[in-house]
C-alpha positions, 0 to 999 in steps of 0.5 A: 500500500505504501508503494502506491502512496509513494508513487503518488507523492514522488510523482507529484514532487518530481512532476507536479502530478502523481500517478499510481497505475494500480492504486485501486484493485481490479476487484474493488474497481469492478464493485464500484463501477457496478455501484455507479451503474446501478445508481445511473439506472435508478436516475440517482446521478445528477448533471454536474455543475461548475462553481460553488454556492451561489455561483453554481451553474450548469452548462453543457458547453463546459461539462457534460458528466453526471455525478453522485456524491459518496458519503460514509453514511451510505455504509456501502461496503465497497465505498467503505473500502475506498474510504479506508484507502483514502483515510490511510493515504491522508494519514500517510500524506500528513505524516510524511509531508505535513500536508495538514489535510483535515477532510475530503469529498468524493463523487462518482462521475459518469461520462457517456460517449460524446461527453467532455469537461473543458479546461479548468482549475479545481480550486474555487476562486472564493474558497481555497479549502481544496488542496489536492485533487484525486481521480480514480478510474474504473474502466476495464479494457480501455483502449486509446481509440476510446478517448476520454483522456485527462489532459493536464497542462504543464509548463514542461509540456502537456500530459495526457493520461488514459483513464484505465481501471485502477489508476489514480492521479494526484495533483495540487488543485490550485496549480494545474489546469486540466480537461477531460477530452471527448470520450468515445465510450462510457467513462467511469471514475471517482473524483474528489479533493483533499481539503483543509 
């Protein structure tokens, strides 16, 4: 487990973005993906917005994904395993890097074919509580032709990251602009933020 944590932290320190290719096990990804699809079938996913509080807006010109917020109160066994992994990572990050993370928030995200999310920063203009962004992908057998890459804008050159099952990315919420390129297939993930 600590190797996964070090992959994220070392990559972040060296390249401003950490990547762990197998942060979540295949089995856990499959169960989480099943949860997401059941929620979708039950019309529990909602159109994602941009901005916060009174500034919240919904525009399909900006993003077209649908989301569902995770909550420990749901007491889902597989989401609880995900939370346990995040709790362990936050503890490790705070212990080794003195990050002072106090909480987090995560949601399922579903992109259907043709969906995208244009270039943006994750930290709100009027609220700096989001410190680090984390995205975990739940897509088995993803191919290059499926699109849907995370495109991260960096000074030393832009980076595209395929949303393959089990992979997690980690970066500073206020520092890296990024976008989700148009996907050609259904694309599933859990996205969220470590907060102060």
